[in-house]
SELUM-355837 format. One line per 4 residues: number of its first residue (from 0); for each residue x, y, z negated of N, C-alpha, C. Coordinates in steps of 0.2 Angstrom, whole numbers, m for minus. Atoms other than C-alpha are relative to their C-alpha. Layout:
residues N
NUM) X,Y,Z,X,Y,Z,X,Y,Z  ...
***
This chain:
residues 430
0) 4,m6,0,0,0,0,4,6,0  m4,m6,0,7,17,5,m3,5,m6  2,m5,5,7,30,m9,3,6,2  m2,m7,m2,7,48,m6,2,4,m6
4) m3,m4,5,18,59,m17,m1,7,1  1,m8,m1,14,77,m20,7,3,m2  m7,m3,1,29,88,m18,m2,7,m4  1,m6,5,30,101,m32,6,5,2
8) m5,m5,m2,40,117,m26,1,4,m6  m2,m5,5,49,126,m40,1,7,2  m1,m7,m2,49,144,m40,7,2,0  m7,m2,0,66,152,m35,2,3,m6
12) m2,m3,7,76,157,m50,1,7,1  m1,m7,0,80,174,m43,m6,4,2  6,m4,m2,62,178,m39,m2,5,m5  2,m5,4,56,194,m46,m7,m1,m2
16) 7,1,3,40,192,m57,m3,7,0  4,m7,1,27,206,m58,1,2,m7  m1,m3,7,31,217,m73,m7,0,m4  7,1,3,12,217,m77,m1,m7,m3
20) 1,7,2,12,198,m78,5,m2,m6  m5,1,6,28,198,m89,m3,3,m6  3,m3,6,20,210,m101,m6,m4,m3  6,4,2,4,200,m101,2,m6,m4
24) m2,6,3,13,184,m105,4,1,m7  m4,m2,7,24,193,m119,m5,1,m5  5,m1,5,8,197,m128,m2,m7,m4  2,7,3,5,178,m131,6,m4,m2
28) m6,4,2,23,172,m132,3,3,m7  m3,m3,6,29,184,m146,m5,m1,m6  4,1,6,23,182,m164,m4,7,m1  4,m5,1,9,193,m168,1,3,m8
32) m1,m2,7,11,204,m184,m6,m2,m4  6,3,4,m7,198,m189,1,m7,m2  m2,7,2,m1,180,m188,5,0,m6  m5,m1,5,14,185,m199,m4,1,m7
36) 4,m2,6,2,193,m212,m4,m6,m2  4,6,2,m9,177,m212,5,m5,m3  m5,5,2,6,166,m214,2,2,m7  m3,m2,7,13,176,m229,m6,0,m5
40) 6,0,5,m5,177,m237,m1,m8,m2  1,7,1,m6,158,m235,5,m3,m5  m5,2,4,11,156,m243,m1,2,m7  1,m3,7,7,167,m258,m6,m3,m3
44) 6,3,3,m10,159,m261,2,m7,m2  m2,7,2,m2,141,m261,5,1,m6  m5,m1,6,12,148,m273,m4,1,m6  4,m2,6,m1,155,m285,m4,m6,m2
48) 4,6,2,m11,139,m285,5,m5,m4  m5,4,4,5,129,m290,1,3,m7  m1,m3,7,9,141,m304,m6,0,m4  6,1,4,m9,141,m310,m1,m7,m3
52) 1,7,2,m9,122,m310,5,m2,m6  m5,1,5,7,122,m320,m2,3,m7  3,m4,6,0,135,m332,m5,m4,m4  5,4,3,m15,124,m335,2,m6,m4
56) m3,5,3,m4,110,m340,6,1,m4  m5,m3,4,7,120,m351,1,m5,m7  0,4,6,2,109,m366,3,m7,0  m2,7,m1,8,93,m358,8,0,m1
60) m7,0,1,25,91,m366,3,m7,m4  m3,7,3,37,76,m372,2,1,m7  m3,m1,6,45,73,m388,5,5,m2  m5,m5,1,58,85,m385,m2,7,2
64) 3,m6,m2,46,99,m381,1,3,7  m1,m2,m7,50,99,m363,m7,m1,4  6,1,m4,36,102,m350,0,m6,4  1,6,m4,30,86,m341,m2,2,7
68) 2,m2,m7,22,95,m326,4,6,2  m5,m5,m3,35,105,m316,0,0,7  m1,m1,m7,39,111,m299,5,m5,3  m4,5,m3,47,98,m287,1,1,7
72) m1,m1,m7,52,106,m271,m6,2,4  6,m2,m5,40,108,m256,m1,m6,4  2,5,m5,31,96,m245,2,2,7  m1,m2,m7,35,95,m226,m5,5,3
76) 4,m5,m3,29,109,m216,m5,m3,5  5,3,m5,13,106,m206,m4,6,3  3,m5,m3,3,116,m194,m8,m1,m1  8,0,1,m16,120,m197,m3,5,5
80) 4,m4,m5,m27,126,m183,m5,4,m3  5,m5,2,m37,141,m187,m2,4,5  3,m4,m5,m47,154,m178,5,5,2  m5,m4,m2,m31,164,m177,6,m4,4
84) m6,4,m3,m21,150,m169,3,m5,m5  m3,4,4,m10,137,m176,5,3,m5  m5,m3,5,m1,142,m192,3,m5,m4  m4,5,4,13,133,m200,0,2,m8
88) 0,m1,7,11,131,m219,4,m5,m4  m4,5,4,21,122,m233,m2,1,m7  3,0,7,14,117,m249,5,m2,m5  m5,1,5,24,117,m265,m2,m7,m3
92) 1,6,3,26,100,m274,0,0,m7  0,1,7,22,96,m292,1,m7,m2  m1,6,2,28,82,m302,m2,m1,m8  1,2,7,22,74,m318,4,m5,m3
96) m5,5,3,35,66,m329,m2,m4,m6  2,4,6,24,57,m341,2,m7,1  m2,7,m1,30,39,m344,m5,m4,2  6,4,m2,13,32,m342,m3,2,7
100) 2,m2,m7,9,32,m323,m8,2,0  7,m1,0,m10,31,m327,m2,6,m3  2,m7,3,m10,47,m337,3,6,4  m2,m5,m4,m1,57,m324,m5,4,4
104) 5,m5,m4,m10,72,m316,3,1,7  m2,m1,m7,m9,75,m297,m3,7,2  1,m7,m3,m9,92,m288,m3,0,7  3,m1,m7,m21,95,m273,m3,6,0
108) 3,m7,0,m25,113,m270,m6,m1,5  6,0,m4,m43,116,m263,1,4,6  m1,m4,m6,m37,129,m251,4,m4,6  m3,3,m5,m26,116,m242,0,m8,m2
112) 1,7,1,m33,98,m244,5,m4,3  m5,5,m3,m22,83,m240,m3,m2,7  1,2,m7,m21,79,m221,m4,5,4  4,m6,m4,m30,96,m216,4,2,6
116) m3,m2,m7,m26,100,m198,m4,5,3  4,m5,m3,m40,112,m194,m5,3,m5  4,m3,5,m50,124,m204,m8,m1,1  7,1,m1,m69,124,m207,m3,3,6
120) 3,m4,m6,m72,137,m194,1,m4,7  m1,4,m6,m64,125,m181,m5,m6,0  5,5,1,m75,111,m188,m7,2,3  6,m2,m3,m90,121,m184,m1,2,7
124) 0,m2,m7,m85,127,m167,m1,m6,4  0,6,m5,m83,109,m160,m7,m2,1  7,2,m2,m102,104,m162,m3,6,4  3,m6,m4,m107,122,m156,2,m1,7
128) m2,0,m7,m97,120,m140,m3,m6,3  3,5,m3,m104,103,m137,m8,1,1  7,m2,0,m122,109,m141,m1,5,6  1,m5,m5,m119,124,m129,1,m3,7
132) 0,3,m7,m116,112,m114,7,m2,2  m7,2,m2,m97,108,m114,0,m8,m1  0,7,1,m96,90,m110,6,m3,m3  m5,3,3,m85,78,m119,7,0,3
136) m6,1,m4,m73,76,m105,4,7,1  m3,m7,m1,m70,95,m104,2,3,m7  m1,m3,7,m67,97,m123,7,2,m1  m7,m2,1,m48,97,m123,2,6,4
140) m1,m6,m4,m47,110,m109,m3,6,m3  3,m6,3,m59,121,m118,3,3,m6  m4,m2,6,m50,121,m134,7,2,1  m7,m3,m2,m33,123,m126,m1,7,2
144) 1,m6,m2,m40,138,m118,m1,5,m6  1,m4,6,m45,145,m135,6,1,m4  m5,0,5,m31,140,m146,7,m2,3  m7,2,m3,m16,135,m134,1,m7,0
148) m2,7,m1,m7,119,m131,0,m4,m6  0,4,6,m7,114,m149,m7,m3,m2  7,3,1,m26,110,m148,m1,m6,5  1,6,m5,m23,96,m135,m2,m6,m4
152) 2,6,4,m26,83,m149,m7,m1,0  8,0,0,m45,87,m148,m2,m3,6  2,3,m7,m50,74,m135,m7,m2,m1  7,2,0,m66,67,m130,m2,m5,m6
156) 2,5,5,m65,53,m143,m2,4,m7  2,m4,6,m66,67,m157,m7,1,0  7,m2,m1,m83,72,m150,m4,m6,m1  4,6,1,m89,54,m150,0,m2,m7
160) 1,1,7,m84,52,m168,m4,5,m4  4,m5,3,m92,68,m172,m8,m2,1  7,2,m1,m108,62,m164,m3,m5,m5  2,6,4,m108,46,m174,m1,3,m8
164) 1,m3,7,m105,57,m190,m6,3,m1  7,m4,0,m120,68,m186,m6,m5,m1  6,5,0,m131,52,m184,0,m2,m8  0,2,7,m125,46,m202,m3,6,m4
168) 2,m5,4,m128,63,m209,m8,1,1  7,m1,m1,m146,64,m201,m3,m6,m4  3,5,4,m150,47,m209,0,1,m7  0,m2,7,m145,53,m226,m5,5,m1
172) 4,m6,1,m154,69,m224,m8,m2,1  7,2,m1,m170,61,m218,m3,m5,m5  2,4,6,m171,50,m234,1,4,m6  m1,m4,6,m168,64,m246,m6,1,m4
176) 6,m1,5,m179,66,m262,m2,7,1  4,m6,m1,m192,80,m260,m4,1,m7  4,m1,6,m199,79,m278,1,7,m3  0,m7,3,m204,96,m285,1,5,6
180) 0,m5,m5,m202,104,m268,m7,3,2  7,m3,m2,m216,116,m262,2,5,6  0,m4,m6,m218,124,m245,m6,4,0  6,m4,0,m230,138,m245,m3,1,7
184) 2,0,m7,m230,140,m226,4,m5,4  m4,5,m4,m225,127,m213,m2,1,7  1,m1,m7,m223,128,m194,2,m7,3  m1,7,m3,m225,112,m183,0,1,7
188) 0,0,m7,m221,109,m165,3,m6,2  m4,5,m3,m215,96,m153,4,2,5  m6,m2,m5,m199,97,m143,1,m6,4  m1,6,m5,m198,86,m127,7,0,3
192) m7,1,m3,m181,80,m121,0,m6,4  m1,6,m4,m175,68,m108,6,m4,m2  m5,4,2,m165,53,m112,2,m4,6  m2,3,m6,m154,46,m98,1,m8,0
196) m2,8,1,m149,28,m105,m6,m4,m3  5,4,3,m166,22,m110,m4,m3,6  4,2,m5,m179,12,m100,m5,5,2  4,m4,m3,m192,20,m90,m6,3,m4
200) 5,m2,4,m205,20,m103,2,5,m6  m2,m4,6,m194,29,m116,5,6,3  m4,m5,m3,m185,42,m104,m2,7,m3  3,m6,3,m196,56,m111,m1,0,m7
204) 0,0,7,m193,59,m129,m4,6,m3  3,m5,4,m204,69,m141,3,0,m7  m2,m1,6,m196,76,m156,m4,4,m4  5,m3,4,m208,81,m170,4,4,m5
208) m4,m4,4,m201,96,m179,m5,4,m5  4,m3,5,m207,103,m196,4,5,m4  m3,m5,4,m201,119,m204,m4,3,m6  4,m3,5,m206,128,m220,3,5,m4
212) m2,m6,4,m205,143,m231,m1,m2,m8  1,2,7,m202,140,m250,m3,5,m4  3,m5,5,m209,149,m265,4,7,0  m4,m7,0,m194,162,m264,1,3,7
216) 0,m3,m7,m197,165,m245,5,m2,4  m6,3,m4,m182,155,m239,m3,m5,5  2,5,m5,m185,146,m223,4,m7,0  m3,7,1,m180,127,m223,m2,m4,6
220) 1,6,m5,m179,113,m210,m3,m6,m4  3,5,4,m191,100,m217,1,m7,3  0,6,m3,m191,86,m204,1,0,7  m1,1,m7,m186,80,m187,m1,m8,1
224) 2,7,m1,m194,63,m181,m1,m1,7  1,2,m7,m193,54,m165,m7,m3,1  7,2,0,m212,52,m161,m2,m2,7  3,2,m7,m223,45,m147,m5,6,2
228) 4,m6,m2,m229,61,m139,m2,4,m7  2,m3,6,m238,73,m151,m6,m3,m3  6,3,1,m250,60,m156,m2,0,m8  2,0,7,m260,59,m172,4,m5,m4
232) m4,6,3,m251,42,m177,7,3,m2  m7,m2,1,m234,50,m175,1,5,m6  0,m6,5,m238,66,m185,m2,m3,m7  2,3,7,m247,55,m199,6,m3,m3
236) m6,4,3,m231,44,m201,5,5,m3  m5,m5,3,m220,60,m203,m3,3,m6  3,m3,6,m232,68,m215,0,m4,m6  0,5,5,m234,52,m225,7,m1,m3
240) m6,1,2,m216,50,m226,3,5,m5  m2,m5,4,m213,67,m233,m4,0,m7  4,0,6,m227,64,m246,3,m6,m5  m2,6,4,m220,47,m252,7,2,m3
244) m6,m2,2,m203,56,m254,0,6,m5  1,m4,5,m210,68,m266,m4,7,1  3,m6,m2,m218,82,m256,m8,0,m1  7,1,2,m235,81,m265,m4,6,0
248) 4,m6,1,m240,99,m266,m2,2,7  2,m2,m6,m251,104,m251,2,7,2  m2,m7,m2,m244,119,m241,m6,4,0  5,m4,0,m255,134,m241,m3,1,7
252) 2,m1,m7,m255,137,m222,5,m4,4  m4,3,m5,m249,127,m207,m1,4,6  0,m4,m6,m244,136,m191,2,m5,6  m2,5,m6,m244,126,m174,m5,2,6
256) 4,m1,m6,m251,125,m157,m7,m4,0  7,3,0,m268,117,m152,1,m8,1  0,7,m1,m261,99,m151,m4,m3,m6  5,3,4,m275,89,m159,3,m5,m5
260) m3,5,4,m263,76,m166,2,2,m7  m3,m3,6,m255,87,m179,m6,2,m5  5,m3,4,m271,95,m185,m4,m6,m4  4,6,2,m280,78,m187,4,m3,m6
264) m4,3,5,m265,71,m197,0,4,m6  m1,m4,6,m263,86,m208,m7,0,m4  6,1,4,m282,85,m213,0,m6,m4  0,7,4,m279,67,m219,5,0,m5
268) m5,0,5,m263,70,m228,0,5,m5  0,m6,4,m264,88,m234,m6,3,1  6,m3,m2,m282,92,m234,m1,7,m2  1,m7,3,m281,108,m244,4,5,4
272) m4,m5,m4,m269,116,m231,m4,4,5  3,m4,m5,m276,130,m221,3,0,7  m2,1,m7,m274,131,m202,1,7,4  m1,m6,m4,m267,145,m191,3,m2,7
276) m3,1,m7,m265,143,m172,5,5,2  m5,m4,m2,m250,150,m164,m3,4,6  3,m4,m5,m255,165,m153,3,0,6  m4,0,m6,m241,163,m141,m3,m6,5
280) 2,6,m4,m247,145,m136,m7,1,2  6,m1,m2,m265,151,m136,m1,5,6  0,m5,m5,m262,166,m125,2,m4,7  m2,4,m6,m253,154,m112,m5,m5,2
284) 5,5,m2,m267,141,m113,m6,4,3  5,m4,m3,m280,155,m109,1,3,6  m2,m3,m6,m271,164,m96,1,m6,6  0,5,m5,m268,147,m87,m6,m2,4
288) 6,1,m3,m286,146,m84,m3,6,4  2,m6,m4,m287,163,m75,5,1,6  m4,m1,m6,m280,168,m58,6,5,m2  m6,m3,1,m262,175,m58,m1,8,1
292) 1,m7,m1,m268,192,m51,m3,4,m6  3,m4,6,m278,196,m67,3,m1,m6  m3,2,7,m267,188,m80,4,6,m3  m3,m5,3,m256,204,m83,m5,5,m4
296) 5,m4,3,m272,214,m87,m3,m3,m6  3,4,5,m280,200,m97,5,m1,m6  m5,1,5,m264,198,m107,0,6,m4  1,m6,4,m265,216,m112,m6,0,m5
300) 6,0,4,m283,214,m118,1,m5,m6  m1,5,5,m277,198,m127,4,3,m6  m4,m3,5,m264,208,m137,m4,4,m5  5,m5,4,m278,220,m143,m3,m4,m6
304) 3,4,5,m285,205,m153,5,m1,m6  m4,2,5,m270,198,m162,5,6,m3  m3,m5,3,m262,215,m165,m4,5,m4  4,m5,4,m277,223,m173,2,0,m7
308) m2,m2,7,m275,231,m190,m4,m4,m5  5,3,5,m291,223,m198,m3,m6,4  4,6,m2,m301,207,m196,m6,2,4  6,m3,m4,m316,217,m190,2,3,7
312) m2,m3,m6,m306,226,m177,2,m6,5  m2,6,m4,m299,209,m171,m6,m3,3  7,3,m2,m317,202,m170,m3,4,6  2,m4,m6,m322,217,m159,3,m1,6
316) m4,1,m6,m308,215,m147,m1,m7,2  1,7,m2,m311,196,m147,m7,0,4  7,0,m4,m330,199,m142,1,4,7  0,m4,m6,m325,212,m129,4,m4,5
320) m4,5,m5,m312,200,m121,m5,m5,3  4,5,m2,m325,187,m120,m6,2,5  5,m3,m4,m339,198,m113,2,2,6  m2,m2,m6,m328,205,m100,2,m6,5
324) m2,5,m4,m322,188,m94,m4,m6,1  4,6,0,m336,176,m97,m3,m2,6  4,1,m7,m345,178,m80,5,m4,5  m4,3,m5,m330,174,m70,5,m5,m2
328) m5,4,2,m318,165,m81,m3,m4,m7  3,3,6,m329,155,m93,4,m5,m3  m5,5,4,m316,141,m96,5,3,m4  m4,m4,4,m304,154,m102,m3,2,m7
332) 4,m2,6,m317,161,m114,m1,m6,m5  2,5,4,m322,144,m120,6,m3,m4  m7,2,4,m303,140,m124,1,4,m5  m1,m4,5,m302,155,m134,m5,0,m6
336) 6,0,5,m319,154,m143,1,m6,m5  0,6,4,m316,136,m150,5,1,m6  m5,m1,6,m301,142,m161,m1,7,m3  0,m7,2,m308,159,m166,1,0,m8
340) m1,0,7,m308,155,m185,7,m1,m2  m7,1,2,m291,148,m186,5,4,3  m5,m5,m3,m283,161,m175,0,6,m4  1,m6,4,m289,175,m187,2,m2,m8
344) m2,2,7,m283,165,m203,5,5,m3  m6,m4,3,m268,177,m205,m3,6,m4  2,m6,4,m279,191,m211,m2,m1,m7  1,2,7,m282,182,m227,6,m1,m4
348) m6,1,4,m264,183,m232,4,7,1  m4,m7,0,m251,197,m235,2,2,7  m1,m2,m6,m249,208,m220,7,0,2  m7,0,m1,m230,208,m222,2,m7,3
352) m1,7,m3,m231,189,m217,m3,m1,7  4,2,m7,m241,191,m201,5,m1,5  m5,1,m5,m226,193,m190,3,m7,0  m3,7,1,m219,176,m197,m5,m5,2
356) 5,5,0,m236,167,m196,m4,0,6  4,0,m6,m244,172,m179,3,m5,5  m3,4,m5,m232,161,m169,4,m5,m3  m5,5,3,m221,146,m171,7,1,2
360) m6,m2,m2,m206,156,m166,6,m3,m4  m6,3,3,m195,149,m180,3,m6,3  m2,6,m4,m195,133,m171,3,1,7  m1,m1,m7,m195,139,m154,7,3,1
364) m6,m4,m1,m180,151,m156,6,m5,m2  m5,4,2,m170,138,m166,2,m5,5  m2,6,m5,m171,124,m153,0,2,7  m1,m2,m7,m169,134,m138,7,m2,3
368) m6,2,m2,m151,129,m137,0,m8,2  0,7,m2,m156,110,m136,m2,0,7  3,0,m7,m165,114,m119,6,2,4  m6,m1,m4,m149,122,m113,5,m6,1
372) m4,6,0,m139,107,m117,m3,m5,5  3,5,m5,m151,96,m108,0,2,7  m1,m2,m7,m151,106,m93,7,m1,3  m7,1,m2,m132,105,m92,2,m7,1
376) m2,7,0,m131,87,m95,m5,m5,3  5,4,m3,m147,81,m87,m3,m5,m5  3,4,5,m153,74,m104,6,m4,m4  m5,3,5,m144,65,m119,0,m7,2
380) m1,7,m2,m138,47,m117,m4,m4,m4  4,4,4,m148,40,m131,m5,4,m4  5,m3,4,m163,44,m142,3,2,m7  m4,m1,6,m152,43,m157,4,6,0
384) m5,m6,m1,m140,56,m150,m5,6,0  4,m6,0,m155,68,m147,m2,2,m7  1,m1,7,m160,66,m165,5,4,m4  m6,m2,4,m143,69,m172,2,8,3
388) m1,m7,m3,m141,85,m160,m5,5,m3  5,m4,3,m157,92,m166,1,2,m8  m2,m1,7,m152,90,m184,6,4,m1  m6,m4,1,m135,97,m182,m1,7,2
392) 2,m7,m3,m142,112,m172,m4,4,m6  4,m3,5,m155,116,m186,4,1,m6  m4,m1,5,m142,114,m199,5,6,1  m5,m6,m1,m130,127,m191,m5,6,0
396) 5,m6,0,m145,139,m187,m2,2,m6  3,m1,6,m152,138,m204,5,5,m4  m4,m5,4,m137,148,m211,m1,7,2  2,m7,m2,m143,163,m202,m7,2,m1
400) 7,m2,1,m161,162,m206,m1,5,m6  2,m5,5,m168,176,m216,m6,m1,m4  6,1,4,m181,177,m230,m6,3,4  6,m3,m2,m199,181,m226,0,8,m2
404) 1,m7,2,m203,200,m226,m4,0,m7  4,m1,6,m209,205,m244,m1,m7,m3  0,7,2,m205,187,m250,m3,0,m7  2,0,7,m210,192,m268,m8,0,0
408) 7,1,0,m228,192,m262,m3,m7,1  2,7,m1,m228,174,m259,m3,m3,m7  2,2,6,m231,171,m278,m8,1,0  8,m1,0,m249,179,m275,m3,m5,4
412) 3,6,m5,m252,166,m261,0,m6,m4  0,6,4,m247,152,m273,m5,0,m5  5,m1,6,m258,159,m287,m7,0,3  7,0,m3,m273,159,m274,m3,7,m1
416) 3,m7,0,m276,178,m275,m3,1,6  4,m1,m6,m288,185,m263,3,6,4  m2,m5,m4,m282,196,m248,m5,2,5  4,m2,m5,m292,206,m236,3,5,5
420) m3,m3,m5,m285,212,m220,8,1,m2  m7,0,2,m268,208,m227,2,4,m7  m1,m4,6,m270,219,m243,m3,m4,m6  3,3,6,m272,211,m261,m6,4,m2
424) 6,m3,2,m289,214,m267,0,4,m6  m1,m5,6,m283,221,m284,3,6,2  m3,m6,m3,m273,234,m274,m6,5,3  5,m4,m3,m289,239,m265,m5,3,m5
428) 4,m2,5,m299,240,m281,3,6,m4  m3,m5,3,m286,251,m289,0,7,4
***
């Protein structure tokens, strides 16, 4: 077999390089003053931890009143990959001279654990790159572009091990104890994803997502379950599992679209929970039953309903919309009328919470990235990988979630106090 060899031509030694190119390279080749500051800061911090550890063990002395815990040189230098690049650090060594090996103490600083090669920021960057659409085969090149050749050790196998770790973390999280937990508001939705390596009957996966707001107004991710569409059976299994793990207090209100499966299951498992339909989903459902030429004007009329200041004004706008459209677009009006009471539930709760409760945006905005990932890779390889990705994505996104507006008013909702048009009745009386 003939083999073709590629001829690589070296640049002439006397070739004059572009001065701008030389200047650009020099910016990366020379040591940055900031890097030197970081290295010096790391050295001082490690030194202080050594001295603090020795000071804590000052009382450990032998028969001749000599300290047993003393400095003992330094460990070999190692490079730790950080957001500022690879930084060489050297940790001081500590020795305990106690004659009994079982009573000796060991020194391991929390700022530089054993075998640490990359910081927490890099650990979080890896799953985000994967979730944003970087394929496992392109990981080494992407990280080298960010951190240089020293990041070449991050191969595709690292991502494979990370995905398995995410799956294990999801399994533990989905079995956690919920005893004593209370979610005042919950949001429910179904996220559909394609799975490439499953049989034809299971290529379209439905992930049931449930989020909630606690008594202190903090949003939390409650559950993600691989269900069979948004069926009543799938939602019932999810809600019963939560109840069996300790979530026995009925939420005050649930927010979701018109999927009948969730609402039927909710009435069975948490019968005391109020219902609030998502206005975004309802708007889309109603407009789909109207010609595109009239949808922009109808959408403006629709906004007059859910943006009304009072329940009475919302009712008037509701009736006006139906009166205007009933003759030509009866199906659109019927779609709107059937959920009238549950669309206006929000007026019986604090006005400050309306923006959170009108729609299922907490779920939609959080899991928008998963759709980007699926578009780039044409679906996940397995259903288990989809579950793990959803869990990891929600875990990362939850760090940026903010509390509900005027979260201190949630206590009034828990106590069952009455609100009219978003205002506490006691405030109206006063």
